[in-house]
C-alpha positions, -999 to 999 in steps of 0.1 A, spaced: -460 -410 -607 -425 -406 -593 -392 -418 -608 -366 -435 -586 -331 -448 -595 -330 -481 -576 -312 -514 -577 -344 -535 -578 -382 -532 -581 -385 -538 -544 -362 -509 -536 -381 -486 -560 -414 -496 -544 -401 -490 -509 -388 -455 -518 -421 -447 -535 -441 -459 -505 -420 -437 -482 -426 -407 -505 -464 -415 -507 -468 -416 -469 -449 -383 -465 -468 -366 -493 -502 -377 -479 -493 -364 -444 -491 -329 -459 -526 -330 -475 -562 -330 -460 -585 -358 -468 -559 -379 -487 -550 -414 -477 -522 -436 -490 -539 -469 -496 -508 -490 -494 -507 -500 -531 -477 -493 -552 -464 -505 -586 -430 -503 -602 -420 -505 -638 -385 -508 -652 -375 -480 -676 -345 -485 -698 -324 -454 -704 -329 -420 -691 -363 -404 -694 -364 -373 -714 -388 -348 -730 -421 -365 -737 -415 -395 -715 -448 -412 -707 -460 -408 -671 -493 -418 -654 -513 -406 -624 -548 -414 -612 -568 -399 -584 -604 -409 -577 -629 -401 -549 -645 -432 -533 -666 -441 -503 -650 -476 -502 -625 -485 -475 -589 -484 -487 -584 -521 -490 -617 -527 -509 -609 -498 -532 -575 -513 -541 -590 -548 -548 -619 -533 -568 -599 -509 -590 -562 -517 -589 -554 -552 -578 -583 -571 -593 -562 -602 -602 -566 -596 -639 -534 -575 -642 -507 -585 -668 -475 -587 -649 -440 -601 -656 
């Protein structure tokens, strides 16, 4: 998870996607699957702020992986 100060969720996602692509270029056998999420955080994060990260090995193609595990259509958004 990365934190970005942005004027909108779209801007935050764009900045995160740029960082993800650059990060993956430095690693072997890692692919950015072109899926990003953004969440608004009020205030300034401090000690103990909750963060999340998930990495999983899979033989699925990137798009199928995203639809099976991340963008299933059952997400609660808003």
